[in-house]
C-alpha positions in Angstrom: 10.4 -19.8 -54.8 6.9 -18.5 -55.5 5.7 -15.5 -53.5 2.9 -16.0 -51.0 0.4 -14.0 -53.1 1.0 -16.3 -56.1 0.3 -19.5 -54.2 -3.3 -20.8 -53.7 -4.4 -20.9 -50.1 -4.5 -24.7 -50.0 -0.9 -25.0 -51.2 0.2 -23.1 -48.1 -1.8 -25.3 -45.8 0.3 -28.4 -45.1 -1.4 -31.5 -46.5 -4.3 -29.2 -47.6 -5.8 -29.8 -44.1 -5.5 -27.9 -40.8 -5.3 -30.6 -38.1 -5.9 -29.6 -34.5 -5.1 -32.1 -31.9 -7.1 -31.9 -28.6 -4.8 -33.4 -25.9 -6.3 -33.9 -22.5 -7.4 -36.3 -19.7 -10.2 -38.4 -21.2 -10.5 -40.9 -18.4 -9.1 -39.4 -15.2 -9.6 -36.6 -12.7 -10.1 -33.9 -15.5 -12.5 -35.9 -17.7 -15.5 -33.7 -16.8 -13.8 -30.3 -17.0 -12.0 -31.2 -20.2 -12.4 -34.7 -21.6 -14.7 -35.3 -24.6 -16.4 -31.9 -23.8 -13.2 -30.2 -25.0 -13.2 -32.3 -28.2 -16.8 -31.2 -28.9 -15.8 -27.6 -28.2 -13.0 -27.8 -30.7 -15.4 -29.4 -33.2 -17.8 -26.5 -32.6 -15.0 -24.0 -33.4 -14.2 -25.8 -36.6 -17.9 -25.8 -37.7 -18.3 -22.1 -36.9 -15.0 -21.3 -38.8 -16.6 -23.0 -41.8 -13.5 -22.8 -44.0 -12.8 -19.2 -43.1 -14.4 -18.1 -46.4 -11.6 -19.8 -48.3 -12.6 -23.4 -48.3 -10.0 -24.4 -45.7 -10.5 -27.9 -44.5 -10.2 -28.6 -40.7 -9.8 -31.9 -39.0 -10.1 -32.3 -35.2 -8.4 -35.3 -33.6 -7.8 -36.1 -29.9 -5.8 -38.2 -27.5 -5.6 -39.0 -23.8 -2.3 -38.0 -22.0 -3.4 -39.9 -18.9 -1.8 -37.1 -16.8 1.6 -38.5 -17.6 4.3 -36.2 -19.1 6.0 -39.1 -21.0 2.7 -40.2 -22.6 1.7 -36.6 -23.5 5.1 -35.8 -25.1 5.2 -39.0 -27.0 1.8 -38.3 -28.5 2.8 -34.8 -29.5 6.1 -36.0 -31.1 4.2 -38.4 -33.2 1.6 -35.7 -34.1 4.5 -33.4 -35.1 6.7 -35.9 -37.0 4.3 -38.4 -38.5 0.6 -37.3 -38.3 1.1 -33.7 -39.6 -0.9 -32.1 -36.8 -0.7 -28.3 -36.9 -1.8 -27.3 -33.5 -2.3 -28.8 -30.0 -5.0 -27.4 -27.8 -6.3 -27.9 -24.2 -3.6 -29.9 -22.1 -4.7 -29.8 -18.5 -1.8 -30.8 -16.3 1.1 -28.4 -16.1 3.8 -31.0 -16.1 2.5 -32.4 -19.4 2.1 -28.8 -20.8 5.7 -27.8 -20.0 7.0 -30.8 -21.8 5.0 -30.1 -24.9 6.0 -26.4 -24.8 9.6 -27.4 -25.2 9.0 -30.0 -28.0 7.1 -27.4 -30.1 9.4 -24.5 -29.5 10.5 -23.1 -32.9 8.7 -25.8 -34.8 5.9 -25.2 -37.3 3.3 -26.4 -34.8 1.2 -24.1 -32.5 0.5 -24.8 -28.8 -2.8 -23.4 -27.7 -2.4 -24.0 -23.9 -6.0 -23.3 -23.0 -6.0 -25.5 -19.8 -2.3 -25.6 -18.9 -2.2 -23.5 -15.7 1.5 -23.0 -15.0 2.5 -19.3 -15.4 5.9 -20.5 -16.5 4.5 -20.7 -20.0 4.5 -17.0 -20.3 7.4 -16.5 -17.9 10.9 -18.1 -18.0 9.6 -20.9 -20.3 7.8 -18.6 -22.8 7.9 -19.8 -26.4 7.2 -18.2 -29.7 4.9 -21.1 -30.5 2.7 -20.9 -27.4 -0.5 -18.9 -26.6 -1.9 -19.4 -23.1 -5.6 -19.0 -22.5 -8.0 -18.9 -19.5 -6.3 -19.4 -16.1 -2.7 -19.5 -15.0 -1.2 -20.0 -11.5 -0.3 -16.3 -11.1 -3.8 -15.1 -11.9 -5.4 -17.8 -9.9 -3.2 -17.3 -6.9 -3.2 -13.5 -6.9 -6.7 -12.6 -7.9 -8.3 -15.2 -5.6 -6.1 -14.3 -2.6 -6.7 -10.6 -3.2 -10.5 -10.9 -3.4 -10.6 -13.2 -0.3 -8.4 -10.8 1.8 -10.7 -7.9 0.9 -13.5 -10.0 2.6 -11.3 -10.3 5.8 -9.6 -13.6 5.1 -6.1 -12.9 6.3 -4.9 -16.2 8.0 -4.5 -19.1 5.6 -3.8 -22.9 5.4 -3.2 -24.6 2.1 -4.2 -28.1 0.9 -2.1 -28.5 -2.2 -1.8 -31.1 -5.0 1.8 -32.2 -5.2 2.8 -31.2 -8.8 3.5 -28.0 -10.7 -0.1 -26.7 -10.7 -0.5 -26.9 -6.9 3.0 -25.7 -6.2 2.5 -22.7 -8.5 -0.9 -21.7 -7.1 0.3 -22.0 -3.4 3.5 -20.0 -4.1 1.7 -17.1 -5.9 -1.1 -16.9 -3.3 1.4 -17.1 -0.4 3.5 -14.3 -2.0 0.4 -12.1 -2.3 -0.8 -12.9 1.3 2.5 -12.2 2.9 3.1 -8.9 1.0 -0.3 -7.7 2.0 -0.1 -8.3 5.8 -1.6 -11.8 5.9 -0.3 -15.0 7.4 0.1 -18.6 6.1 -0.2 -20.9 9.1 0.7 -24.1 7.3 0.1 -26.4 4.3 0.0 -30.0 3.4 0.4 -31.8 0.1 -1.3 -34.8 -1.5 -0.8 -36.8 -4.7 -3.0 -36.2 -7.8 -6.1 -38.3 -7.5 -6.4 -38.6 -3.7 -9.8 -39.8 -2.6 -9.4 -39.5 1.1 -8.3 -36.0 2.3 -9.6 -36.4 5.8 -6.3 -36.2 7.6 -5.3 -33.0 5.7 -8.6 -31.4 6.4 -8.2 -32.2 10.1 -4.8 -30.5 10.1 -6.3 -27.5 8.4 -9.1 -27.3 10.9 -6.7 -27.5 13.8 -4.6 -24.7 12.4 -7.5 -22.3 13.2 -6.8 -20.5 9.9 -9.6 -18.2 8.8 -9.3 -19.5 5.2 -8.5 -23.0 3.9 -7.2 -22.7 0.4 -7.6 -25.6 -1.9 -4.7 -25.5 -4.4 -5.8 -28.5 -6.5 -8.3 -29.2 -9.2 -10.8 -31.7 -10.6 -11.8 -34.7 -8.5 -9.3 -33.7 -5.8 -11.2 -30.4 -5.2 -14.6 -32.1 -5.3 -13.4 -34.6 -2.7 -12.0 -31.9 -0.5 -15.2 -29.8 -0.6 -17.4 -32.7 0.1 -15.3 -33.9 3.0 -15.0 -30.4 4.4 -18.8 -30.2 4.4 -19.0 -33.6 6.3 -16.6 -32.2 8.9 -18.6 -29.0 9.4 -15.6 -26.8 8.6 -17.6 -23.9 7.3 -20.0 -24.1 10.3 -17.0 -23.8 12.6 -16.2 -20.4 11.1 -13.5 -21.3 8.5 -13.9 -20.2 4.9 -13.2 -22.6 2.0 -11.6 -21.1 -1.1 -11.1 -23.2 -4.3 -8.5 -21.7 -6.5 -9.2 -23.8 -9.6 -12.8 -25.1 -9.7 -15.2 -25.4 -12.6 -19.0 -25.6 -13.1 -18.7 -29.4 -13.6 -17.0 -29.8 -10.2 -19.8 -27.8 -8.5 -22.4 -30.0 -10.3 -20.6 -33.1 -9.0 -20.3 -32.0 -5.4 -23.8 -30.4 -5.2 -24.8 -27.1 -3.8 -25.4 -28.5 -0.3 -21.7 -29.3 0.0 -20.4 -26.4 -2.1 -22.5 -23.5 -0.9 -20.4 -20.5 0.3 -17.2 -21.6 -1.4 -15.3 -18.7 -3.1 -13.7 -19.2 -6.5 -12.5 -17.3 -9.5 -13.4 -18.1 -13.1 -12.8 -16.3 -16.4 -15.9 -17.9 -18.0 -19.4 -18.7 -16.6 -22.0 -20.0 -18.9 -24.8 -17.8 -17.4 -23.0 -14.4 -17.7 -24.8 -13.0 -20.7 -26.8 -13.8 -23.8 -23.6 -14.8 -25.8 -22.3 -17.2 -23.2 -25.8 -18.7 -22.7 -26.2 -19.2 -26.5 -22.9 -21.0 -26.7 -23.7 -23.1 -23.6 -27.1 -24.2 -25.0 -25.4 -25.4 -28.2 -22.7 -27.2 -26.3 -25.2 -28.9 -24.0 -27.0 -30.3 -27.1 -23.8 -31.8 -28.6 -23.4 -35.6 -28.8 -22.6 -37.1 -25.4 -23.0 -33.9 -23.5 -26.4 -34.8 -22.2 -27.3 -31.2 -21.1 -24.0 -30.5 -19.4 -22.9 -26.8 -19.3 -19.4 -26.1 -20.6 -16.5 -25.5 -18.1 -14.1 -22.5 -18.5 -11.5 -24.9 -19.9 -13.9 -26.1 -22.6 -14.9 -22.6 -23.4 -11.2 -21.9 -23.7 -10.7 -24.7 -26.2 -13.5 -23.3 -28.4 -12.2 -19.7 -28.2 -8.5 -20.6 -28.8 -9.3 -23.0 -31.6 -11.4 -20.5 -33.4 -8.9 -17.7 -32.9 -6.1 -20.0 -34.3 -8.2 -20.9 -37.4 -9.0 -17.3 -38.1 -5.3 -16.5 -38.0 -4.7 -19.4 -40.4 -7.2 -17.9 -42.8 -5.6 -14.5 -42.4 -2.1 -15.7 -43.1 -3.0 -18.4 -45.6 -0.7 -20.9 -43.8 -0.8 -23.2 -40.8 2.9 -22.5 -39.9 3.2 -21.3 -36.3 5.9 -18.9 -37.2 3.3 -16.8 -39.1 0.1 -17.8 -37.4 1.2 -17.0 -33.8 2.3 -13.4 -34.6 -1.0 -12.9 -36.4 -2.9 -14.1 -33.3 -1.0 -11.6 -31.2 -2.5 -8.8 -33.2 -6.0 -9.4 -31.8 -7.5 -6.9 -29.4 -11.2 -6.6 -29.0 -14.2 -8.5 -27.7 -14.4 -12.3 -27.4 -18.0 -13.6 -27.2 -17.1 -16.0 -24.3 -14.5 -14.1 -22.4 -15.3 -10.4 -23.0 -12.5 -7.8 -23.5 -9.5 -9.7 -24.8 -6.0 -9.1 -26.0 -3.0 -11.3 -26.7 0.4 -10.1 -25.4 3.9 -10.5 -26.8 4.7 -13.2 -24.2 1.7 -15.3 -25.4 -0.6 -14.5 -22.5 -4.2 -13.9 -23.4 -5.6 -11.3 -21.0 -9.3 -10.9 -20.2 -11.3 -10.2 -17.0 -11.5 -12.7 -14.2 -14.5 -12.9 -11.9 -14.9 -13.8 -8.2 -17.9 -15.9 -7.5 -19.5 -17.5 -4.5 -21.3 -20.8 -4.9 -25.0 -20.4 -4.2 -27.1 -22.0 -1.5 -29.5 -24.6 -2.8 -32.4 -22.2 -2.1 -30.8 -19.5 -4.3 -30.5 -21.7 -7.4 -33.5 -21.3 -9.8 -32.6 -23.7 -12.7 -30.1 -26.4 -13.6 -26.4 -25.2 -13.4 -27.5 -21.9 -11.8 -24.7 -22.2 -9.3 -22.6 -18.9 -9.2 -23.2 -15.6 -7.5 -21.0 -12.8 -9.0 -19.1 -10.9 -6.2 -16.7 -8.8 -8.2 -14.7 -8.6 -11.5 -11.0 -8.0 -12.0 -10.4 -6.1 -15.3 -8.1 -7.7 -17.9 -5.2 -5.3 -17.3 -5.1 -6.3 -13.6 -6.1 -10.0 -13.7 -2.7 -11.3 -15.0 0.9 -10.9 -14.1 2.4 -7.7 -15.5 4.3 -8.3 -18.7 7.6 -6.9 -17.2 7.4 -9.2 -14.2 7.3 -12.5 -15.9 10.9 -12.9 -17.0 10.0 -14.0 -20.5 13.2 -14.0 -22.6 11.2 -12.9 -25.7 10.4 -9.5 -24.1 13.2 -7.0 -24.7 
């Protein structure tokens, strides 16, 4: 067997091409926060990588998992066994992500879980093949609850989507609230893709909780905020907190409905010159029609580029060498700021608390967020020792 040094780079790249598969929801509730925007973000990363100075060829492919674990896992099995795909990126929907995490465990394929929010990916289900970017349920639940309680929000009621994402956010937030002297007065659950949330909002209103926590995402969150506005919930003295909301969601609901809602995000397009430059390029991409990128789409770009840089550094697309190389990174990311990748696969970076602006405060398109505070990267995510990841000795 030839040594690595004696083999040309292309010989170590399977097929001579690095294939990255963007797997997400193209047509359903996450199509705006992910969808084809994530595909364009991955293509931008491949273009910026530009062969890594070694002529490495990159191909971006994509598929729609339809928010169905069986569909998502079937696609990834085919990508792994037949289509010679080397990495999967994006994957909103925790149920789909957990299934893929198990399929790829100890394979040669890398899972860049840039939109899969369950904290199990770096906890009891951690895998040597998986790197998790942007949000997770621990960070979303704990940082959002902490920031809200600092502003006096001690009594809570949850409206929760009935699958792993919602359950995880509610559980983490509840744990934080109870430990810090707050109360949870109740919760109700709804299926993914529920258009009418009126009865749930009425129950939340009747609870008299100071804070109504929306432990859902995408179109479900948009519908909840819009309907809460119609019911005058904020005017009656209750605060609305959205645990997992993106700029595209705010654009869809409008500032009139969304004003005053609290949220946490790891990425905002208008944070600094680097994020604005990226967003301007993204908005000009085919099919984007001036839309600003979501945190998930920014995560697809950052994770794909980091993966390709590790491929160039190791001269292989085998996860067993690429993932350890990725975990060596510690420094500045142009979209997420201070960044490091831990042994459990968790990418850590700051998380920001924002409030949605009033219509009168917005000066230009997508000028929607007012920065309230920032949680530094070493506090924003679950401590390494607390996750229960079997890879951590």
